[in-house]
C-alpha positions, 0 to 999 in steps of 0.5 A, a space after each residue: 500500499 502506498 503512503 503518499 502525502 501532499 501539502 496543498 500550496 507548497 511545492 513538495 517532492 514526495 517519495 513513497 515506498 511501494 510497501 508500507 513501512 511501519 514505524 511506531 504505528 506510522 507509515 513511511 513517508 518522505 517530504 522534501 519541502 522547497 521554500 523560496 528565499 524569505 519563506 519559513 515552515 514551522 511544523 508542530 509535531 504529532 507526539 504521544 506524550 510531549 511536544 516538539 516544533 520544527 522550523 525549516 528555512 529556505 536554505 534547509 537549516 533546521 531549528 528544533 524546539 523541544 524533543 518530546 516525552 519518554 514515549 515520543 522518540 520513535 514518532 519524533 524520529 519518524 517525523 524528522 525523517 518525513 521532513 527530510 531532516 539530516 542535521 539540526 542547527 539549533 535545539 532549544 528547550 523551553 521547559 525542563 520537564 520530561 514531556 519536553 526534553 526526554 529525547 535530547 540525547 537521541 536528537 544530539 546523536 542522530 542529527 549532529 546538533 550544533 547548539 543547544 539553548 536553554 535556561 540555566 538549570 537545564 544547561 547544568 543538566 546537559 553539562 553533566 551529560 555525555 555530550 562532546 566538547 564540540 556541542 555548544 551549550 548556550 544559557 539564555 536569560 531574559 532579553 537575550 536575542 540571537 539569529 537562528 537563520 539570516 532572517 529568523 530571530 529569537 528573543 527570550 521574553 521570560 526565563 523562569 528562576 524559581 518555583 513551578 516556572 523555574 527553567 521555563 522559557 517564553 520566546 518570540 520567534 520573528 521573521 519578516 512581519 510575523 511572530 510566533 510567541 512560544 509559551 514554555 509555561 502556562 502561568 497567569 503571573 508570567 502572563 501578567 508580567 509579560 503583558 505589562 512590559 512587552 509588545 506581545 502582538 503575534 500572528 501565532 501563539 503556542 499555548 503552554 502546558 498542553 491545553 491545561 486551564 492555567 494559561 491564555 487569560 483574557 488580558 494576555 490574549 488582548 495583548 498578544 492578539 493572535 490569529 492562530 493558537 496552537 495547542 499540543 495534546 498528549 495521547 488520550 487527553 483533551 484541551 480544557 474547555 474553559 481554555 478553548 472558550 477563552 481563545 474562541 471568545 477572542 476570535 482565535 483560530 485553534 489548531 490542536 497538534 496531535 488531534 489533527 496530526 502535524 500542523 504546519 504554517 508557511 511564513 513569508 513577509 506578513 502573510 502565512 498559509 496553514 497546512 495539516 499533515 494528518 496522522 500518516 496511517 490515515 493518509 493512505 492510498 491503495 
């Protein structure tokens, strides 16, 4: 059975095997995304117990945000293969929990990661690991900015120092006229702090903590004013209804990675297009 997938509106080269290859319950599919200069693809992966997000640039550079949970590695590895990822230039960890960082060692070993950026406590954990000296570990702080691609910038808006938000990060990813606000935590106090001091307006909002009821409160949403919110879902879990209602009340388009499959956005200038790669075992043709 052939397993073939096509993103409408993107130029894709699709390589499909004649036999279905099972890998962690997913069919074997390979996509080669061709992006024009100034375009970026950001893809929110479909993992059973964690979150991971991939930025792809027109020059085939890749940034991976988080690595999923303990059971996520087979699915993460497969989806990186689906997007034809051979090397990862930057790995960013936005939360020290196992749902975000369980696959760090495997990703570093398999994808020749050049740099890992994380908060201080996470960097100390990584330094105690078995990584080679050639791996660049970057401890990030509030206000840090650094280029990921020539036209993709990251800015740390919050780096937690204590309590339940210790070593969590909130990062704004900016390209052209677009911004993705990536919440590494769902916490009302963090949102209040950000709303008081930051220009948060963003096209995309990645909601923190897997659709729990603790984030995306109205004053924060008014400041962010997102067009789209992405909520990661863990297997067999649903997003909190009150959270979804708050987003809907602000006329935000809600996309649920995992429930829908892989959710992708192509950015260029001040415009974007969204695409969904459904769970691959459902995208089959005989």
